[in-house]
C-alpha positions, 0 to 999 in steps of 0.5 A: 497670930499663932505661935507657929507664925511668930516663930517661923523663920523662913524669911531668914533662910531666904535672906541667908541664901540671898547673901550667898548669891552675892558672893560673885560681886567680890569673889569674881573680880578678886579671882581675876587679880589674885591667887585663889589661895591668897583670897581664901587665906585672908577670908579665914584669917579674918573669920578666925580672928572674929571667932577667937573668943570662942576658939579656945573653949571649942578646942577644949571640947574638941579634945574631949570629943571622940576620935571620930568627931575629932577627925570629922572636924579636921576634915571639915576645916581642911577640906570643906572649908579651906580646899572647897572655898579655894576650888570655888574661887578658882572656878570664877577665874575660868567660868562665868559668874553664875554657873559656879554658884548655881552648881552648888545646888547639887550639894543635896544629891552629893550629901545623900550619896556621902551619907550612904557611904559614911553614915550607912544610910540606904539609898532607894531607887527613887534617888536615881529618879531625881539624880538623872534630871539634876545631872542633865540640868547641870550639864545644860547649865554649865555649857553654853553649847551642850554638844561642844564642850570647851576645856575652860568651861569643863575645868570651871565646872569640875572646880565648882563640883569639887567644891560642892562635893567637899561642902556636902561632905562637910554637911554630912560630917558636921551632922555627926559631929554636932552630937558632941560639939555646938554650932559655935564650936564647929564654926570656930574650929572649921575656920581655924583648921582651914587657916592652918591648912591654907598656910601649909599649902601656901608654904609647900606650893610657894603661893604668895599670900600678900594682897594689896590693901585695895583688896581688903574691903572685898575680902572683908565683905566676902568673909562677913556677908556670904560667909559668917552672916549667911552661915549664922542666919541660916543655921539659926533660922533652920531651928524654926523653919520646916525643911520643905519651906527652907528648901523653897526659901533657898531658891533666893540663892540661885535667883540672886546669883543669876541677877548679879551675873546679868546685872553686875557682870553683863552675863548672858546665859543661853536659853539652854543654860536657863533651862538647865538652871530651872531643871536643877532647881526644880529637881532639888525642890522636888527631892526635898518635898519627896523626902519630907512627905513620901512614905518611903523617902529616897534615903533610909537611915540605918537600922541602928540609927532608927532604933536610937531614934525610937 
């Protein structure tokens, strides 16, 4: 057995992505009964408590970091963790249990666009060749009748896309902040900042945060499985997994989400929605493979970054 085979962690990427796909099992029923803000608040409270031993050292490193990194961490915690998860949870109240999750596969396209804006990376014309079919696929997947859009389905899609945009922003900013902070620092800080943000929002909006004791197991499952466990497995596995293989392994996410929707919730997507789902997934895979293998990728690092990499 070669060293490559021994160290490859593609299967861990697939496992982490499958855990993300399980989210609807708990988030969907909770979203029908409780305020989205309350669900996400208690998720963050539990995660912050679990990561408390690493939080104090993380705060010290954050205070010693550059202003850019400090701001990035605040945006990641408040936007990419607190607000994004709240929008994602709210989408389950209005939409079906499959679409809000599969729409998250659009994150790579949003992340590339944000990298161009925030990091100065350059988008080539080939980016549009991948973006166009992804948008068409997202439209087909979101609406049972793509020519007759309902208000509720449009609202659910916008909430899910808002979450995708904020999570993609977190990916871009996290990449920049990781130059000064470790993974465990970023993880502890994002949940702690998110918790404070959610408490402030709840105070301003008057949203009740009390939840029945019966909801505790579902909230704990959300925080531990699609939350902390999936994130930890995914980022540790990426160190030993080629990006092209990781992208293919991540297909277990939409597949698991679709299976959960059909089996657990009796969801019956229309043929056009299955077509849209397949189109989005195929386009994301094609984009990833193109970025890894093409002589000229769709995104080009700025000249300064290229010089630093040499």
